[in-house]
PDBQT receptor file of N, H, CA, C and O in Angstrom, charges set to zero:
ATOM      1  N   UNK A   1      39.225 -94.050   3.806  1.00  0.00    +0.000 N 
ATOM      2  CA  UNK A   1      40.242 -94.992   4.215  1.00  0.00    +0.000 C 
ATOM      3  C   UNK A   1      41.237 -94.369   5.189  1.00  0.00    +0.000 C 
ATOM      4  O   UNK A   1      41.808 -95.076   6.019  1.00  0.00    +0.000 OA
ATOM      5  N   UNK A   2      41.455 -93.058   5.103  1.00  0.00    +0.000 N 
ATOM      6  H   UNK A   2      40.991 -92.483   4.429  1.00  0.00    +0.000 HD
ATOM      7  CA  UNK A   2      42.461 -92.430   5.955  1.00  0.00    +0.000 C 
ATOM      8  C   UNK A   2      42.090 -92.498   7.437  1.00  0.00    +0.000 C 
ATOM      9  O   UNK A   2      42.957 -92.346   8.297  1.00  0.00    +0.000 OA
ATOM     10  N   UNK A   3      40.815 -92.725   7.743  1.00  0.00    +0.000 N 
ATOM     11  H   UNK A   3      40.110 -92.848   7.044  1.00  0.00    +0.000 HD
ATOM     12  CA  UNK A   3      40.403 -92.800   9.143  1.00  0.00    +0.000 C 
ATOM     13  C   UNK A   3      40.802 -94.119   9.804  1.00  0.00    +0.000 C 
ATOM     14  O   UNK A   3      40.705 -94.242  11.025  1.00  0.00    +0.000 OA
ATOM     15  N   UNK A   4      41.247 -95.101   9.032  1.00  0.00    +0.000 N 
ATOM     16  H   UNK A   4      41.326 -95.001   8.040  1.00  0.00    +0.000 HD
ATOM     17  CA  UNK A   4      41.654 -96.367   9.647  1.00  0.00    +0.000 C 
ATOM     18  C   UNK A   4      43.176 -96.511   9.741  1.00  0.00    +0.000 C 
ATOM     19  O   UNK A   4      43.664 -97.492  10.302  1.00  0.00    +0.000 OA
ATOM     20  N   UNK A   5      43.920 -95.565   9.209  1.00  0.00    +0.000 N 
ATOM     21  H   UNK A   5      43.523 -94.769   8.752  1.00  0.00    +0.000 HD
ATOM     22  CA  UNK A   5      45.373 -95.673   9.235  1.00  0.00    +0.000 C 
ATOM     23  C   UNK A   5      45.902 -95.658  10.667  1.00  0.00    +0.000 C 
ATOM     24  O   UNK A   5      46.724 -96.499  11.030  1.00  0.00    +0.000 OA
ATOM     25  N   UNK A   6      45.444 -94.724  11.471  1.00  0.00    +0.000 N 
ATOM     26  H   UNK A   6      44.776 -94.041  11.175  1.00  0.00    +0.000 HD
ATOM     27  CA  UNK A   6      45.932 -94.647  12.853  1.00  0.00    +0.000 C 
ATOM     28  C   UNK A   6      45.580 -95.911  13.653  1.00  0.00    +0.000 C 
ATOM     29  O   UNK A   6      46.454 -96.451  14.330  1.00  0.00    +0.000 OA
ATOM     30  N   UNK A   7      44.338 -96.400  13.601  1.00  0.00    +0.000 N 
ATOM     31  H   UNK A   7      43.628 -95.961  13.051  1.00  0.00    +0.000 HD
ATOM     32  CA  UNK A   7      44.049 -97.645  14.323  1.00  0.00    +0.000 C 
ATOM     33  C   UNK A   7      44.883 -98.831  13.826  1.00  0.00    +0.000 C 
ATOM     34  O   UNK A   7      45.272 -99.691  14.616  1.00  0.00    +0.000 OA
ATOM     35  N   UNK A   8      45.154 -98.877  12.531  1.00  0.00    +0.000 N 
ATOM     36  H   UNK A   8      44.838 -98.179  11.889  1.00  0.00    +0.000 HD
ATOM     37  CA  UNK A   8      45.997 -99.953  11.997  1.00  0.00    +0.000 C 
ATOM     38  C   UNK A   8      47.403 -99.833  12.573  1.00  0.00    +0.000 C 
ATOM     39  O   UNK A   8      47.999-100.828  12.983  1.00  0.00    +0.000 OA
ATOM     40  N   UNK A   9      47.921 -98.633  12.601  1.00  0.00    +0.000 N 
ATOM     41  H   UNK A   9      47.436 -97.824  12.268  1.00  0.00    +0.000 HD
ATOM     42  CA  UNK A   9      49.260 -98.408  13.178  1.00  0.00    +0.000 C 
ATOM     43  C   UNK A   9      49.290 -98.832  14.637  1.00  0.00    +0.000 C 
ATOM     44  O   UNK A   9      50.241 -99.477  15.078  1.00  0.00    +0.000 OA
ATOM     45  N   UNK A  10      48.259 -98.475  15.386  1.00  0.00    +0.000 N 
ATOM     46  H   UNK A  10      47.487 -97.951  15.028  1.00  0.00    +0.000 HD
ATOM     47  CA  UNK A  10      48.210 -98.843  16.804  1.00  0.00    +0.000 C 
ATOM     48  C   UNK A  10      48.111-100.358  16.976  1.00  0.00    +0.000 C 
ATOM     49  O   UNK A  10      48.757-100.920  17.861  1.00  0.00    +0.000 OA
ATOM     50  N   UNK A  11      47.316-101.022  16.146  1.00  0.00    +0.000 N 
ATOM     51  H   UNK A  11      46.791-100.566  15.428  1.00  0.00    +0.000 HD
ATOM     52  CA  UNK A  11      47.215-102.483  16.214  1.00  0.00    +0.000 C 
ATOM     53  C   UNK A  11      48.569-103.126  15.932  1.00  0.00    +0.000 C 
ATOM     54  O   UNK A  11      48.948-104.094  16.592  1.00  0.00    +0.000 OA
ATOM     55  N   UNK A  12      49.288-102.598  14.965  1.00  0.00    +0.000 N 
ATOM     56  H   UNK A  12      48.980-101.812  14.429  1.00  0.00    +0.000 HD
ATOM     57  CA  UNK A  12      50.603-103.149  14.625  1.00  0.00    +0.000 C 
ATOM     58  C   UNK A  12      51.582-102.948  15.778  1.00  0.00    +0.000 C 
ATOM     59  O   UNK A  12      52.376-103.839  16.081  1.00  0.00    +0.000 OA
ATOM     60  N   UNK A  13      51.528-101.786  16.418  1.00  0.00    +0.000 N 
ATOM     61  H   UNK A  13      50.883-101.063  16.172  1.00  0.00    +0.000 HD
ATOM     62  CA  UNK A  13      52.409-101.536  17.560  1.00  0.00    +0.000 C 
ATOM     63  C   UNK A  13      52.070-102.443  18.738  1.00  0.00    +0.000 C 
ATOM     64  O   UNK A  13      52.933-102.734  19.566  1.00  0.00    +0.000 OA
ATOM     65  N   UNK A  14      50.834-102.884  18.816  1.00  0.00    +0.000 N 
ATOM     66  H   UNK A  14      50.133-102.647  18.143  1.00  0.00    +0.000 HD
ATOM     67  CA  UNK A  14      50.425-103.817  19.877  1.00  0.00    +0.000 C 
ATOM     68  C   UNK A  14      50.818-105.260  19.553  1.00  0.00    +0.000 C 
ATOM     69  O   UNK A  14      50.633-106.159  20.372  1.00  0.00    +0.000 OA
ATOM     70  N   UNK A  15      51.361-105.472  18.350  1.00  0.00    +0.000 N 
ATOM     71  H   UNK A  15      51.511-104.741  17.684  1.00  0.00    +0.000 HD
ATOM     72  CA  UNK A  15      51.860-106.794  18.010  1.00  0.00    +0.000 C 
ATOM     73  C   UNK A  15      51.001-107.614  17.070  1.00  0.00    +0.000 C 
ATOM     74  O   UNK A  15      51.310-108.779  16.822  1.00  0.00    +0.000 OA
ATOM     75  N   UNK A  16      49.931-107.042  16.538  1.00  0.00    +0.000 N 
ATOM     76  H   UNK A  16      49.680-106.095  16.739  1.00  0.00    +0.000 HD
ATOM     77  CA  UNK A  16      49.100-107.789  15.598  1.00  0.00    +0.000 C 
ATOM     78  C   UNK A  16      49.863-108.022  14.299  1.00  0.00    +0.000 C 
ATOM     79  O   UNK A  16      50.664-107.184  13.885  1.00  0.00    +0.000 OA
ATOM     80  N   UNK A  17      49.617-109.146  13.667  1.00  0.00    +0.000 N 
ATOM     81  H   UNK A  17      48.967-109.828  14.003  1.00  0.00    +0.000 HD
ATOM     82  CA  UNK A  17      50.235-109.448  12.379  1.00  0.00    +0.000 C 
ATOM     83  C   UNK A  17      49.499-108.700  11.282  1.00  0.00    +0.000 C 
ATOM     84  O   UNK A  17      48.376-108.232  11.469  1.00  0.00    +0.000 OA
ATOM     85  N   UNK A  18      50.157-108.598  10.129  1.00  0.00    +0.000 N 
ATOM     86  H   UNK A  18      51.069-108.978   9.976  1.00  0.00    +0.000 HD
ATOM     87  CA  UNK A  18      49.514-107.944   8.988  1.00  0.00    +0.000 C 
ATOM     88  C   UNK A  18      48.277-108.722   8.556  1.00  0.00    +0.000 C 
ATOM     89  O   UNK A  18      47.276-108.135   8.147  1.00  0.00    +0.000 OA
ATOM     90  N   UNK A  19      48.353-110.035   8.649  1.00  0.00    +0.000 N 
ATOM     91  H   UNK A  19      49.166-110.513   8.981  1.00  0.00    +0.000 HD
ATOM     92  CA  UNK A  19      47.215-110.870   8.268  1.00  0.00    +0.000 C 
ATOM     93  C   UNK A  19      46.023-110.598   9.186  1.00  0.00    +0.000 C 
ATOM     94  O   UNK A  19      44.895-110.456   8.716  1.00  0.00    +0.000 OA
ATOM     95  N   UNK A  20      46.274-110.525  10.504  1.00  0.00    +0.000 N 
ATOM     96  H   UNK A  20      47.191-110.640  10.886  1.00  0.00    +0.000 HD
ATOM     97  CA  UNK A  20      45.201-110.258  11.461  1.00  0.00    +0.000 C 
ATOM     98  C   UNK A  20      44.602-108.866  11.244  1.00  0.00    +0.000 C 
ATOM     99  O   UNK A  20      43.388-108.680  11.325  1.00  0.00    +0.000 OA
ATOM    100  N   UNK A  21      45.467-107.902  10.970  1.00  0.00    +0.000 N 
ATOM    101  H   UNK A  21      46.453-108.053  10.904  1.00  0.00    +0.000 HD
ATOM    102  CA  UNK A  21      44.990-106.537  10.711  1.00  0.00    +0.000 C 
ATOM    103  C   UNK A  21      44.133-106.521   9.444  1.00  0.00    +0.000 C 
ATOM    104  O   UNK A  21      43.077-105.890   9.411  1.00  0.00    +0.000 OA
ATOM    105  N   UNK A  22      44.592-107.213   8.409  1.00  0.00    +0.000 N 
ATOM    106  H   UNK A  22      45.450-107.725   8.436  1.00  0.00    +0.000 HD
ATOM    107  CA  UNK A  22      43.850-107.264   7.147  1.00  0.00    +0.000 C 
ATOM    108  C   UNK A  22      42.467-107.873   7.349  1.00  0.00    +0.000 C 
ATOM    109  O   UNK A  22      41.480-107.383   6.801  1.00  0.00    +0.000 OA
ATOM    110  N   UNK A  23      42.400-108.933   8.131  1.00  0.00    +0.000 N 
ATOM    111  H   UNK A  23      43.202-109.332   8.577  1.00  0.00    +0.000 HD
ATOM    112  CA  UNK A  23      41.106-109.566   8.391  1.00  0.00    +0.000 C 
ATOM    113  C   UNK A  23      40.201-108.659   9.219  1.00  0.00    +0.000 C 
ATOM    114  O   UNK A  23      38.998-108.584   8.969  1.00  0.00    +0.000 OA
ATOM    115  N   UNK A  24      40.771-107.979  10.193  1.00  0.00    +0.000 N 
ATOM    116  H   UNK A  24      41.748-108.040  10.396  1.00  0.00    +0.000 HD
ATOM    117  CA  UNK A  24      39.986-107.096  11.065  1.00  0.00    +0.000 C 
ATOM    118  C   UNK A  24      39.342-105.948  10.278  1.00  0.00    +0.000 C 
ATOM    119  O   UNK A  24      38.185-105.603  10.515  1.00  0.00    +0.000 OA
ATOM    120  N   UNK A  25      40.093-105.361   9.347  1.00  0.00    +0.000 N 
ATOM    121  H   UNK A  25      41.034-105.641   9.155  1.00  0.00    +0.000 HD
ATOM    122  CA  UNK A  25      39.603-104.190   8.619  1.00  0.00    +0.000 C 
ATOM    123  C   UNK A  25      39.088-104.510   7.218  1.00  0.00    +0.000 C 
ATOM    124  O   UNK A  25      38.611-103.620   6.515  1.00  0.00    +0.000 OA
ATOM    125  N   UNK A  26      39.182-105.770   6.811  1.00  0.00    +0.000 N 
ATOM    126  H   UNK A  26      39.570-106.493   7.382  1.00  0.00    +0.000 HD
ATOM    127  CA  UNK A  26      38.677-106.164   5.504  1.00  0.00    +0.000 C 
ATOM    128  C   UNK A  26      39.488-105.598   4.353  1.00  0.00    +0.000 C 
ATOM    129  O   UNK A  26      38.934-105.193   3.330  1.00  0.00    +0.000 OA
ATOM    130  N   UNK A  27      40.815-105.573   4.525  1.00  0.00    +0.000 N 
ATOM    131  H   UNK A  27      41.265-105.902   5.355  1.00  0.00    +0.000 HD
ATOM    132  CA  UNK A  27      41.700-105.069   3.481  1.00  0.00    +0.000 C 
ATOM    133  C   UNK A  27      42.742-106.134   3.156  1.00  0.00    +0.000 C 
ATOM    134  O   UNK A  27      42.853-107.135   3.863  1.00  0.00    +0.000 OA
ATOM    135  N   UNK A  28      43.495-105.919   2.100  1.00  0.00    +0.000 N 
ATOM    136  H   UNK A  28      43.405-105.106   1.526  1.00  0.00    +0.000 HD
ATOM    137  CA  UNK A  28      44.553-106.838   1.711  1.00  0.00    +0.000 C 
ATOM    138  C   UNK A  28      45.728-106.737   2.690  1.00  0.00    +0.000 C 
ATOM    139  O   UNK A  28      45.946-105.690   3.299  1.00  0.00    +0.000 OA
ATOM    140  N   UNK A  29      46.478-107.827   2.836  1.00  0.00    +0.000 N 
ATOM    141  H   UNK A  29      46.300-108.678   2.342  1.00  0.00    +0.000 HD
ATOM    142  CA  UNK A  29      47.625-107.838   3.746  1.00  0.00    +0.000 C 
ATOM    143  C   UNK A  29      48.674-106.804   3.332  1.00  0.00    +0.000 C 
ATOM    144  O   UNK A  29      49.296-106.171   4.185  1.00  0.00    +0.000 OA
ATOM    145  N   UNK A  30      48.868-106.638   2.032  1.00  0.00    +0.000 N 
ATOM    146  H   UNK A  30      48.362-107.152   1.339  1.00  0.00    +0.000 HD
ATOM    147  CA  UNK A  30      49.850-105.658   1.551  1.00  0.00    +0.000 C 
ATOM    148  C   UNK A  30      49.414-104.231   1.888  1.00  0.00    +0.000 C 
ATOM    149  O   UNK A  30      50.240-103.372   2.198  1.00  0.00    +0.000 OA
ATOM    150  N   UNK A  31      48.111-103.998   1.823  1.00  0.00    +0.000 N 
ATOM    151  H   UNK A  31      47.440-104.696   1.572  1.00  0.00    +0.000 HD
ATOM    152  CA  UNK A  31      47.590-102.684   2.194  1.00  0.00    +0.000 C 
ATOM    153  C   UNK A  31      47.769-102.456   3.690  1.00  0.00    +0.000 C 
ATOM    154  O   UNK A  31      48.137-101.362   4.118  1.00  0.00    +0.000 OA
ATOM    155  N   UNK A  32      47.509-103.493   4.480  1.00  0.00    +0.000 N 
ATOM    156  H   UNK A  32      47.210-104.381   4.131  1.00  0.00    +0.000 HD
ATOM    157  CA  UNK A  32      47.703-103.386   5.930  1.00  0.00    +0.000 C 
ATOM    158  C   UNK A  32      49.159-103.068   6.250  1.00  0.00    +0.000 C 
ATOM    159  O   UNK A  32      49.436-102.244   7.122  1.00  0.00    +0.000 OA
ATOM    160  N   UNK A  33      50.078-103.706   5.562  1.00  0.00    +0.000 N 
ATOM    161  H   UNK A  33      49.853-104.376   4.854  1.00  0.00    +0.000 HD
ATOM    162  CA  UNK A  33      51.505-103.450   5.779  1.00  0.00    +0.000 C 
ATOM    163  C   UNK A  33      51.858-102.024   5.381  1.00  0.00    +0.000 C 
ATOM    164  O   UNK A  33      52.576-101.329   6.100  1.00  0.00    +0.000 OA
ATOM    165  N   UNK A  34      51.350-101.596   4.236  1.00  0.00    +0.000 N 
ATOM    166  H   UNK A  34      50.767-102.161   3.653  1.00  0.00    +0.000 HD
ATOM    167  CA  UNK A  34      51.637-100.238   3.768  1.00  0.00    +0.000 C 
ATOM    168  C   UNK A  34      51.103 -99.196   4.745  1.00  0.00    +0.000 C 
ATOM    169  O   UNK A  34      51.790 -98.222   5.054  1.00  0.00    +0.000 OA
ATOM    170  N   UNK A  35      49.876 -99.398   5.235  1.00  0.00    +0.000 N 
ATOM    171  H   UNK A  35      49.318-100.189   4.985  1.00  0.00    +0.000 HD
ATOM    172  CA  UNK A  35      49.301 -98.449   6.186  1.00  0.00    +0.000 C 
ATOM    173  C   UNK A  35      50.045 -98.477   7.514  1.00  0.00    +0.000 C 
ATOM    174  O   UNK A  35      50.294 -97.425   8.103  1.00  0.00    +0.000 OA
ATOM    175  N   UNK A  36      50.400 -99.660   7.991  1.00  0.00    +0.000 N 
ATOM    176  H   UNK A  36      50.198-100.514   7.512  1.00  0.00    +0.000 HD
ATOM    177  CA  UNK A  36      51.072 -99.777   9.283  1.00  0.00    +0.000 C 
ATOM    178  C   UNK A  36      52.481 -99.199   9.244  1.00  0.00    +0.000 C 
ATOM    179  O   UNK A  36      52.904 -98.516  10.178  1.00  0.00    +0.000 OA
ATOM    180  N   UNK A  37      53.198 -99.469   8.178  1.00  0.00    +0.000 N 
ATOM    181  H   UNK A  37      52.855-100.024   7.419  1.00  0.00    +0.000 HD
ATOM    182  CA  UNK A  37      54.592 -99.039   8.095  1.00  0.00    +0.000 C 
ATOM    183  C   UNK A  37      54.752 -97.648   7.504  1.00  0.00    +0.000 C 
ATOM    184  O   UNK A  37      55.762 -96.986   7.744  1.00  0.00    +0.000 OA
ATOM    185  N   UNK A  38      53.784 -97.204   6.745  1.00  0.00    +0.000 N 
ATOM    186  H   UNK A  38      52.964 -97.742   6.550  1.00  0.00    +0.000 HD
ATOM    187  CA  UNK A  38      53.903 -95.914   6.082  1.00  0.00    +0.000 C 
ATOM    188  C   UNK A  38      53.482 -94.742   6.923  1.00  0.00    +0.000 C 
ATOM    189  O   UNK A  38      53.801 -93.600   6.592  1.00  0.00    +0.000 OA
ATOM    190  N   UNK A  39      52.780 -94.989   7.993  1.00  0.00    +0.000 N 
ATOM    191  H   UNK A  39      52.521 -95.917   8.261  1.00  0.00    +0.000 HD
ATOM    192  CA  UNK A  39      52.298 -93.914   8.849  1.00  0.00    +0.000 C 
ATOM    193  C   UNK A  39      53.342 -93.632   9.925  1.00  0.00    +0.000 C 
ATOM    194  O   UNK A  39      53.180 -94.024  11.081  1.00  0.00    +0.000 OA
ATOM    195  N   UNK A  40      54.400 -92.959   9.535  1.00  0.00    +0.000 N 
ATOM    196  H   UNK A  40      54.531 -92.641   8.596  1.00  0.00    +0.000 HD
ATOM    197  CA  UNK A  40      55.510 -92.724  10.437  1.00  0.00    +0.000 C 
ATOM    198  C   UNK A  40      55.254 -91.517  11.321  1.00  0.00    +0.000 C 
ATOM    199  O   UNK A  40      54.620 -90.553  10.894  1.00  0.00    +0.000 OA
ATOM    200  N   UNK A  41      55.743 -91.567  12.546  1.00  0.00    +0.000 N 
ATOM    201  H   UNK A  41      56.258 -92.350  12.893  1.00  0.00    +0.000 HD
ATOM    202  CA  UNK A  41      55.599 -90.397  13.419  1.00  0.00    +0.000 C 
ATOM    203  C   UNK A  41      56.425 -89.225  12.883  1.00  0.00    +0.000 C 
ATOM    204  O   UNK A  41      57.409 -89.438  12.175  1.00  0.00    +0.000 OA
ATOM    205  N   UNK A  42      56.037 -87.993  13.214  1.00  0.00    +0.000 N 
ATOM    206  H   UNK A  42      55.238 -87.820  13.789  1.00  0.00    +0.000 HD
ATOM    207  CA  UNK A  42      56.746 -86.819  12.705  1.00  0.00    +0.000 C 
ATOM    208  C   UNK A  42      58.230 -86.797  13.053  1.00  0.00    +0.000 C 
ATOM    209  O   UNK A  42      59.002 -86.159  12.337  1.00  0.00    +0.000 OA
ATOM    210  N   UNK A  43      58.665 -87.467  14.122  1.00  0.00    +0.000 N 
ATOM    211  H   UNK A  43      58.039 -87.986  14.704  1.00  0.00    +0.000 HD
ATOM    212  CA  UNK A  43      60.078 -87.487  14.486  1.00  0.00    +0.000 C 
ATOM    213  C   UNK A  43      60.933 -88.047  13.363  1.00  0.00    +0.000 C 
ATOM    214  O   UNK A  43      62.074 -87.622  13.183  1.00  0.00    +0.000 OA
ATOM    215  N   UNK A  44      60.399 -88.992  12.610  1.00  0.00    +0.000 N 
ATOM    216  H   UNK A  44      59.473 -89.337  12.756  1.00  0.00    +0.000 HD
ATOM    217  CA  UNK A  44      61.165 -89.583  11.519  1.00  0.00    +0.000 C 
ATOM    218  C   UNK A  44      61.296 -88.638  10.333  1.00  0.00    +0.000 C 
ATOM    219  O   UNK A  44      62.165 -88.838   9.484  1.00  0.00    +0.000 OA
ATOM    220  N   UNK A  45      60.462 -87.625  10.258  1.00  0.00    +0.000 N 
ATOM    221  H   UNK A  45      59.756 -87.463  10.947  1.00  0.00    +0.000 HD
ATOM    222  CA  UNK A  45      60.516 -86.695   9.147  1.00  0.00    +0.000 C 
ATOM    223  C   UNK A  45      61.612 -85.644   9.315  1.00  0.00    +0.000 C 
ATOM    224  O   UNK A  45      61.949 -84.941   8.362  1.00  0.00    +0.000 OA
ATOM    225  N   UNK A  46      62.169 -85.533  10.519  1.00  0.00    +0.000 N 
ATOM    226  H   UNK A  46      61.896 -86.103  11.293  1.00  0.00    +0.000 HD
ATOM    227  CA  UNK A  46      63.205 -84.548  10.784  1.00  0.00    +0.000 C 
ATOM    228  C   UNK A  46      64.469 -84.885  10.007  1.00  0.00    +0.000 C 
ATOM    229  O   UNK A  46      65.229 -83.982   9.656  1.00  0.00    +0.000 OA
ATOM    230  N   UNK A  47      64.707 -86.132   9.738  1.00  0.00    +0.000 N 
ATOM    231  H   UNK A  47      64.090 -86.866  10.023  1.00  0.00    +0.000 HD
ATOM    232  CA  UNK A  47      65.932 -86.585   9.095  1.00  0.00    +0.000 C 
ATOM    233  C   UNK A  47      65.763 -86.682   7.582  1.00  0.00    +0.000 C 
ATOM    234  O   UNK A  47      66.138 -87.680   6.966  1.00  0.00    +0.000 OA
ATOM    235  N   UNK A  48      65.203 -85.649   7.002  1.00  0.00    +0.000 N 
ATOM    236  H   UNK A  48      64.899 -84.838   7.502  1.00  0.00    +0.000 HD
ATOM    237  CA  UNK A  48      65.019 -85.632   5.553  1.00  0.00    +0.000 C 
ATOM    238  C   UNK A  48      66.368 -85.487   4.870  1.00  0.00    +0.000 C 
ATOM    239  O   UNK A  48      67.254 -84.817   5.400  1.00  0.00    +0.000 OA
ATOM    240  N   UNK A  49      66.542 -86.096   3.713  1.00  0.00    +0.000 N 
ATOM    241  H   UNK A  49      65.823 -86.640   3.283  1.00  0.00    +0.000 HD
ATOM    242  CA  UNK A  49      67.810 -85.962   3.004  1.00  0.00    +0.000 C 
ATOM    243  C   UNK A  49      67.936 -84.636   2.252  1.00  0.00    +0.000 C 
ATOM    244  O   UNK A  49      68.965 -84.380   1.628  1.00  0.00    +0.000 OA
ATOM    245  N   UNK A  50      66.925 -83.809   2.302  1.00  0.00    +0.000 N 
ATOM    246  H   UNK A  50      66.089 -84.018   2.809  1.00  0.00    +0.000 HD
ATOM    247  CA  UNK A  50      66.938 -82.547   1.584  1.00  0.00    +0.000 C 
ATOM    248  C   UNK A  50      66.462 -81.445   2.532  1.00  0.00    +0.000 C 
ATOM    249  O   UNK A  50      65.687 -81.723   3.448  1.00  0.00    +0.000 OA
ATOM    250  N   UNK A  51      66.900 -80.225   2.337  1.00  0.00    +0.000 N 
ATOM    251  H   UNK A  51      67.529 -79.999   1.593  1.00  0.00    +0.000 HD
ATOM    252  CA  UNK A  51      66.478 -79.133   3.223  1.00  0.00    +0.000 C 
ATOM    253  C   UNK A  51      65.038 -78.705   2.926  1.00  0.00    +0.000 C 
ATOM    254  O   UNK A  51      64.533 -78.873   1.816  1.00  0.00    +0.000 OA
ATOM    255  N   UNK A  52      64.411 -78.159   3.931  1.00  0.00    +0.000 N 
ATOM    256  H   UNK A  52      64.821 -78.022   4.833  1.00  0.00    +0.000 HD
ATOM    257  CA  UNK A  52      63.062 -77.629   3.774  1.00  0.00    +0.000 C 
ATOM    258  C   UNK A  52      63.139 -76.229   3.175  1.00  0.00    +0.000 C 
ATOM    259  O   UNK A  52      64.129 -75.522   3.357  1.00  0.00    +0.000 OA
ATOM    260  N   UNK A  53      62.112 -75.844   2.477  1.00  0.00    +0.000 N 
ATOM    261  H   UNK A  53      61.307 -76.419   2.330  1.00  0.00    +0.000 HD
ATOM    262  CA  UNK A  53      62.055 -74.495   1.925  1.00  0.00    +0.000 C 
ATOM    263  C   UNK A  53      61.941 -73.446   3.032  1.00  0.00    +0.000 C 
ATOM    264  O   UNK A  53      62.266 -72.277   2.825  1.00  0.00    +0.000 OA
ATOM    265  N   UNK A  54      61.480 -73.870   4.199  1.00  0.00    +0.000 N 
ATOM    266  H   UNK A  54      61.215 -74.820   4.367  1.00  0.00    +0.000 HD
ATOM    267  CA  UNK A  54      61.292 -72.935   5.303  1.00  0.00    +0.000 C 
ATOM    268  C   UNK A  54      62.474 -72.873   6.261  1.00  0.00    +0.000 C 
ATOM    269  O   UNK A  54      62.419 -72.144   7.251  1.00  0.00    +0.000 OA
ATOM    270  N   UNK A  55      63.534 -73.616   5.991  1.00  0.00    +0.000 N 
ATOM    271  H   UNK A  55      63.578 -74.208   5.187  1.00  0.00    +0.000 HD
ATOM    272  CA  UNK A  55      64.688 -73.624   6.891  1.00  0.00    +0.000 C 
ATOM    273  C   UNK A  55      65.271 -72.229   7.096  1.00  0.00    +0.000 C 
ATOM    274  O   UNK A  55      65.710 -71.902   8.198  1.00  0.00    +0.000 OA
ATOM    275  N   UNK A  56      65.280 -71.416   6.065  1.00  0.00    +0.000 N 
ATOM    276  H   UNK A  56      64.924 -71.682   5.169  1.00  0.00    +0.000 HD
ATOM    277  CA  UNK A  56      65.829 -70.057   6.175  1.00  0.00    +0.000 C 
ATOM    278  C   UNK A  56      64.997 -69.190   7.119  1.00  0.00    +0.000 C 
ATOM    279  O   UNK A  56      65.502 -68.222   7.688  1.00  0.00    +0.000 OA
ATOM    280  N   UNK A  57      63.740 -69.535   7.280  1.00  0.00    +0.000 N 
ATOM    281  H   UNK A  57      63.329 -70.321   6.818  1.00  0.00    +0.000 HD
ATOM    282  CA  UNK A  57      62.822 -68.733   8.094  1.00  0.00    +0.000 C 
ATOM    283  C   UNK A  57      62.476 -69.397   9.428  1.00  0.00    +0.000 C 
ATOM    284  O   UNK A  57      61.570 -68.944  10.128  1.00  0.00    +0.000 OA
ATOM    285  N   UNK A  58      63.175 -70.442   9.777  1.00  0.00    +0.000 N 
ATOM    286  H   UNK A  58      63.912 -70.810   9.209  1.00  0.00    +0.000 HD
ATOM    287  CA  UNK A  58      62.851 -71.237  10.969  1.00  0.00    +0.000 C 
ATOM    288  C   UNK A  58      62.834 -70.394  12.242  1.00  0.00    +0.000 C 
ATOM    289  O   UNK A  58      61.888 -70.478  13.025  1.00  0.00    +0.000 OA
ATOM    290  N   UNK A  59      63.871 -69.583  12.458  1.00  0.00    +0.000 N 
ATOM    291  H   UNK A  59      64.640 -69.515  11.822  1.00  0.00    +0.000 HD
ATOM    292  CA  UNK A  59      63.950 -68.784  13.686  1.00  0.00    +0.000 C 
ATOM    293  C   UNK A  59      62.789 -67.793  13.774  1.00  0.00    +0.000 C 
ATOM    294  O   UNK A  59      62.201 -67.616  14.841  1.00  0.00    +0.000 OA
ATOM    295  N   UNK A  60      62.465 -67.156  12.667  1.00  0.00    +0.000 N 
ATOM    296  H   UNK A  60      62.942 -67.300  11.800  1.00  0.00    +0.000 HD
ATOM    297  CA  UNK A  60      61.379 -66.187  12.660  1.00  0.00    +0.000 C 
ATOM    298  C   UNK A  60      60.023 -66.854  12.903  1.00  0.00    +0.000 C 
ATOM    299  O   UNK A  60      59.186 -66.323  13.633  1.00  0.00    +0.000 OA
ATOM    300  N   UNK A  61      59.815 -68.003  12.296  1.00  0.00    +0.000 N 
ATOM    301  H   UNK A  61      60.495 -68.434  11.702  1.00  0.00    +0.000 HD
ATOM    302  CA  UNK A  61      58.556 -68.744  12.484  1.00  0.00    +0.000 C 
ATOM    303  C   UNK A  61      58.406 -69.169  13.943  1.00  0.00    +0.000 C 
ATOM    304  O   UNK A  61      57.334 -69.026  14.532  1.00  0.00    +0.000 OA
ATOM    305  N   UNK A  62      59.484 -69.689  14.519  1.00  0.00    +0.000 N 
ATOM    306  H   UNK A  62      60.354 -69.805  14.041  1.00  0.00    +0.000 HD
ATOM    307  CA  UNK A  62      59.414 -70.105  15.922  1.00  0.00    +0.000 C 
ATOM    308  C   UNK A  62      59.124 -68.930  16.845  1.00  0.00    +0.000 C 
ATOM    309  O   UNK A  62      58.389 -69.068  17.823  1.00  0.00    +0.000 OA
ATOM    310  N   UNK A  63      59.701 -67.775  16.533  1.00  0.00    +0.000 N 
ATOM    311  H   UNK A  63      60.298 -67.663  15.738  1.00  0.00    +0.000 HD
ATOM    312  CA  UNK A  63      59.447 -66.562  17.324  1.00  0.00    +0.000 C 
ATOM    313  C   UNK A  63      57.981 -66.155  17.225  1.00  0.00    +0.000 C 
ATOM    314  O   UNK A  63      57.364 -65.808  18.233  1.00  0.00    +0.000 OA
ATOM    315  N   UNK A  64      57.422 -66.193  16.025  1.00  0.00    +0.000 N 
ATOM    316  H   UNK A  64      57.922 -66.474  15.207  1.00  0.00    +0.000 HD
ATOM    317  CA  UNK A  64      56.008 -65.828  15.839  1.00  0.00    +0.000 C 
ATOM    318  C   UNK A  64      55.082 -66.817  16.535  1.00  0.00    +0.000 C 
ATOM    319  O   UNK A  64      54.077 -66.417  17.122  1.00  0.00    +0.000 OA
ATOM    320  N   UNK A  65      55.410 -68.091  16.475  1.00  0.00    +0.000 N 
ATOM    321  H   UNK A  65      56.227 -68.416  15.999  1.00  0.00    +0.000 HD
ATOM    322  CA  UNK A  65      54.569 -69.098  17.105  1.00  0.00    +0.000 C 
ATOM    323  C   UNK A  65      54.649 -69.031  18.620  1.00  0.00    +0.000 C 
ATOM    324  O   UNK A  65      53.670 -69.326  19.306  1.00  0.00    +0.000 OA
ATOM    325  N   UNK A  66      55.795 -68.648  19.145  1.00  0.00    +0.000 N 
ATOM    326  H   UNK A  66      56.590 -68.409  18.587  1.00  0.00    +0.000 HD
ATOM    327  CA  UNK A  66      55.953 -68.535  20.593  1.00  0.00    +0.000 C 
ATOM    328  C   UNK A  66      55.080 -67.414  21.151  1.00  0.00    +0.000 C 
ATOM    329  O   UNK A  66      54.518 -67.534  22.239  1.00  0.00    +0.000 OA
ATOM    330  N   UNK A  67      54.973 -66.320  20.389  1.00  0.00    +0.000 N 
ATOM    331  H   UNK A  67      55.430 -66.223  19.505  1.00  0.00    +0.000 HD
ATOM    332  CA  UNK A  67      54.153 -65.194  20.828  1.00  0.00    +0.000 C 
ATOM    333  C   UNK A  67      52.725 -65.568  20.644  1.00  0.00    +0.000 C 
ATOM    334  O   UNK A  67      51.835 -64.774  20.947  1.00  0.00    +0.000 OA
TER     335      UNK A  67
């Protein structure tokens, strides 16, 4: 099922309704909504309400990845 999440998200961004998406992929409308709305881009994950365990090591990780 995870292989259809991205196409569902793209269909929703193109303006398809949840009902149309559900019919296209043969899933329930609620599932189509969950897949379309739950697959958030990584930019939305930056605003977490809690700190990451790796925040203390962020500078070092970025330095290692740059090299």
